[in-house]
C-alpha positions as CSV (number, residue, x, y, z in Angstrom):
1,M,-185.6,-67.6,52.6
2,L,-189.1,-69.0,52.1
3,A,-190.8,-70.4,48.5
4,F,-193.9,-71.9,48.0
5,L,-193.0,-73.4,44.1
6,R,-194.5,-75.8,41.8
7,G,-191.7,-78.3,39.5
8,A,-191.4,-80.4,36.6
9,A,-188.5,-82.8,35.6
10,L,-186.8,-81.3,32.7
11,A,-187.0,-82.9,29.5
12,A,-183.9,-85.6,28.3
13,A,-182.8,-83.0,25.4
14,D,-183.2,-80.3,28.2
15,S,-181.2,-81.9,30.5
16,D,-178.6,-83.1,28.1
17,S,-178.2,-79.3,26.9
18,Y,-177.8,-78.3,30.2
19,F,-175.4,-81.2,31.4
20,A,-173.3,-79.7,28.4
21,S,-173.2,-76.5,29.4
22,R,-171.7,-77.6,33.0
23,P,-167.7,-77.5,33.8
24,L,-165.9,-80.3,32.7
25,G,-164.9,-81.4,36.3
26,A,-168.4,-80.9,37.5
27,R,-169.5,-83.1,34.5
28,L,-167.1,-85.4,35.1
29,S,-168.0,-85.7,39.1
30,A,-171.4,-86.3,38.3
31,W,-169.9,-89.7,36.5
32,A,-167.0,-90.1,39.7
33,S,-169.3,-89.6,42.9
34,A,-173.0,-91.5,43.9
35,Q,-174.3,-88.5,45.6
36,S,-175.0,-88.1,49.1
37,E,-173.7,-91.9,49.5
38,R,-171.1,-92.5,52.0
39,V,-167.6,-92.7,51.3
40,A,-164.4,-94.1,52.9
41,D,-162.4,-91.2,52.0
42,R,-161.3,-87.8,49.5
43,A,-158.6,-90.5,47.9
44,T,-161.9,-92.8,46.9
45,L,-163.4,-89.6,45.4
46,E,-160.6,-88.7,43.3
47,L,-159.6,-92.4,42.5
48,A,-163.0,-92.2,40.8
49,L,-163.2,-88.8,39.0
50,E,-159.5,-90.0,37.6
51,G,-160.9,-93.1,36.2
52,M,-164.1,-91.3,34.9
53,M,-161.1,-89.0,33.2
54,H,-159.8,-92.1,31.7
55,K,-162.8,-93.1,30.9
56,Y,-164.9,-90.4,28.8
57,G,-162.2,-87.8,28.4
58,E,-163.9,-84.6,27.7
59,H,-166.9,-85.3,26.8
60,P,-168.6,-87.1,29.1
61,P,-172.2,-88.1,28.3
62,R,-175.0,-87.2,30.9
63,P,-175.3,-89.5,33.1
64,P,-178.7,-91.7,33.3
65,H,-179.8,-91.4,36.6
66,W,-178.4,-87.1,36.8
67,G,-181.4,-84.4,35.5
68,G,-182.8,-81.4,35.8
69,Y,-186.4,-80.1,37.4
70,R,-187.6,-76.6,36.5
71,L,-189.0,-74.6,39.3
72,L,-191.8,-72.1,39.0
73,P,-192.4,-70.3,42.3
74,D,-195.6,-69.0,43.1
75,A,-194.2,-66.6,46.0
76,I,-190.4,-66.4,47.5
77,E,-189.6,-64.9,50.5
78,F,-186.1,-63.3,52.0
79,W,-185.4,-62.5,54.7
80,Q,-181.8,-61.0,56.0
81,G,-181.1,-60.9,60.2
82,R,-180.4,-57.9,61.7
83,A,-178.6,-57.1,65.2
84,D,-181.3,-55.4,66.8
85,R,-184.1,-58.1,65.5
86,L,-185.4,-55.4,63.5
87,H,-184.8,-57.8,60.6
88,D,-185.6,-57.2,56.3
89,R,-188.2,-59.5,55.4
90,L,-190.2,-58.9,51.6
91,L,-192.1,-61.2,50.0
92,Y,-192.0,-61.5,46.2
93,T,-195.6,-62.8,44.7
94,R,-195.9,-63.9,41.1
95,A,-199.4,-62.9,39.4
96,G,-199.0,-64.2,35.7
97,A,-195.9,-62.8,34.7
98,R,-195.3,-59.5,36.7
99,W,-194.5,-60.0,40.4
100,T,-195.3,-58.1,43.7
101,I,-193.0,-56.7,46.4
102,E,-193.9,-56.8,50.1
103,R,-192.8,-56.2,53.3
104,L,-193.2,-57.9,55.9
105,A,-192.9,-56.9,59.9
106,P,-190.7,-58.9,61.5
């Protein structure tokens, strides 16, 4: 998939609302895991998650480092490969509130 897009960080209230809608495990994991950092082993993550469960219970607040982005695509291309290499490529392009769909040659 190929996308051409614009985006902006969500307001804190919107990030709070989305964070609160996520499953409890996902909210606690946001606190327990320093995403993309190296970690010694799985046990380290599980111990950190357990610590967050004890600290926050069922109502963890949104971590200060956690937020959302609103993506506004102008165009998105979907590509589906086929064994004969006569792939399907569909290009969706936005014009205002409407989308046009074009088939592209592989």
